[in-house]
N, C-alpha and C positions, 0 to 999 in steps of 0.2 A: 503493500499499500505507500509506503513512504517512498519508495523508487518512483510508483505513477505522480506521486505530488508532483516530487522533485521534477520528473520528466514535464509536465505540462506546465511548470512553473519556469523551466528553461525554456520552452517550446516559446511560452508567450512574452519572455525577454528578448529573444531572438527577431520574434515578429515583429517587436515594437520596436527594434533596433534598425532593423531593415526597412520598416514603415518610416523613420526619421531620414534615412538616405536616399529616399527616393525621391524626394521632391527637391533634392539640393543640387547642386552644379557636381558634377563629374568630370575629372582630368581626359581631355582626348590628345592620342597622338595627330599633330600639327606637321602636314607636309606637304612641300612646295608642289609637289606633284598633285595633291589632291586641292582640283580646280574648284570641286564646290566650296571648300574651306576657303580656298585663296579669294575666291568671289564674293564671298560673306566678308571677310576679313578687307579689302580693297574697298565693297562700301562702305565699312563703319570707318574708314580712314578718310574716306573721300566725303561723308555724311560730316565727320566731326572738328576735321581741321579748318574747314571754314568759321564755323563757330568760334572755335579755341582763338583764331584771327581776331575775329570779330570783338572776342571777348579779352583780349590782350596777353593771351595766355602763351601762343607762342608768335611768332614776327612773319609779316609778310611771305608767301613762298609755296615751291610747289613742293609739298610734304607726301612722302612714301616711307612705307615700313621697310626696316630693315633688317630687324631680327625680332623673332618671336620669342617672347620671355616664356610666356603659358598660354594656353588653350583650354576652355571649358565648356563644357555643354550641360542644359537643363531641359527636360521636358515637359514642356505645359502645352497649353492647348498650340501646338504648335514648337518652336524651339528657340532656347535663348542660347547665345554664343557668346562668351566671355573671354577676350583676348586681352591681353598686354602685351605690347609692341616698343620696341625701338623703333621712332620716326627720325628722317632727317629732309631738310632741305636740299637745293642746289647749292647753296652757301657752304654747306659743310654744319650747320645750326642742327642740333639733336636736341630729344626730348623722348621721353617716356610715356606711353598713352595707352590709357583704360578705355576698351569700347565693348557696349552690349548692346550684339544687336539683336532682334525680335524677327523670326524666320515665319511665315504663317505656314499650315499646312498645306505641302502640295510645292512649298518652296518659290510660288510665284511672287510673294509679296516681302520686302524685307524692311525695317525702320531700325533706326537707331533709337533705342531704349535711353541708355547714357553714355556719358564720355566724363574724362578726368584725364589732365594733363599733370605730368610731373616732371620738372626739370632734372636735368640731367647735371 
């Protein structure tokens, strides 16, 4: 009987822990060869950098990502992708950028959910 109670409690704890992880972000492997992820990241950088320029967080320029620090995904009603990347402009200025992009089911619609600029 004690074994049965311990087993039920262990399963309940395990089920609770699994449920807690299901809604959060999970790391994904970024590859420059994965065109879908590259397109999502490019969209996020193209949407965030004009806003960051307008708010004075980075200087005027043509900014592109140069290095992916981390990539995560979250299943929602669609997908959220969270990237932290190094960006640089044509003059050599650099910054670190965090972008979160929402991709609607089917992948046809993307929107920038948020961004943050961290000076390097």
